[in-house]
C-alpha positions as CSV (number, residue, x, y, z in Angstrom):
1,M,27.4,57.8,90.4
2,H,28.3,56.2,87.0
3,N,29.1,52.8,88.9
4,F,25.9,53.1,90.9
5,L,23.7,53.6,87.7
6,M,25.6,50.6,85.8
7,V,24.4,48.4,88.6
8,V,21.0,49.5,88.5
9,L,21.0,49.1,84.7
10,L,22.5,45.5,85.1
11,L,20.1,44.6,88.0
12,S,17.0,45.8,86.1
13,S,18.0,44.0,83.0
14,I,18.5,40.6,84.8
15,V,15.2,41.3,86.6
16,L,13.7,42.1,83.2
17,I,14.9,39.0,81.3
18,A,13.8,36.7,84.3
19,S,10.3,38.2,84.5
20,I,9.7,37.8,80.7
21,L,10.8,34.5,80.6
22,L,8.7,33.2,83.7
23,Q,5.3,34.7,81.9
24,S,3.2,32.2,80.7
25,G,2.1,32.6,76.8
26,N,-1.3,33.9,76.3
27,S,-1.9,31.6,73.0
28,S,-1.0,28.5,71.4
29,G,1.0,29.5,68.4
30,L,-0.5,31.0,65.3
31,S,-4.0,29.3,65.8
32,G,-4.3,31.1,69.3
33,S,-3.4,34.4,67.7
34,I,-6.3,34.2,64.9
35,A,-9.0,32.7,67.1
36,G,-8.3,34.4,70.5
37,G,-6.6,37.7,69.5
38,A,-9.6,39.8,70.1
39,E,-10.2,38.6,73.6
40,Q,-6.7,39.8,74.5
41,L,-7.2,43.2,72.7
42,F,-10.4,44.0,74.5
43,G,-9.6,42.6,78.0
44,K,-11.6,40.1,78.3
45,K,-9.2,37.6,79.6
46,K,-8.1,39.4,83.1
47,S,-4.7,38.3,84.4
48,R,-4.7,37.4,88.2
49,G,-2.2,36.3,90.7
50,Y,1.3,35.3,89.5
51,D,0.7,36.7,85.8
52,A,-0.4,39.9,87.2
53,L,2.6,40.2,89.5
54,L,5.0,39.4,86.7
55,S,3.3,41.7,84.4
56,K,3.7,44.7,87.0
57,I,7.3,43.5,87.7
58,T,8.1,43.7,84.0
59,T,6.8,47.0,83.6
60,V,8.6,48.5,86.5
61,C,11.8,47.1,85.3
62,A,11.5,48.3,81.9
63,V,10.9,51.7,83.0
64,I,13.6,51.7,85.3
65,Y,16.0,50.0,82.5
66,I,15.1,52.9,80.2
67,L,15.5,55.7,82.6
68,S,18.8,54.3,83.7
69,A,20.2,53.9,80.3
70,L,18.8,57.5,79.2
71,I,20.5,59.0,82.4
72,I,23.6,57.3,81.7
73,V,23.9,58.5,78.2
74,A,22.8,62.0,78.9
75,V,25.1,62.8,81.9
76,F,28.1,60.8,81.2
77,N,28.8,61.2,77.5
């Protein structure tokens, strides 16, 4: 069981890193954060297609990573 959870933790961390690195940036530096920050906060820019898929993969992998890490610490320590 411990080895299985360690493999799940390793795979989810690799997929999480890859999905974060493959996502496109939403703003271009400091000027984008000042000028276009409100659009991102209030949802005027909807992500579709490839970016939406990567966002969902990132969310799922983050949840799997956190849960498996908590289970490993709680059960096996």
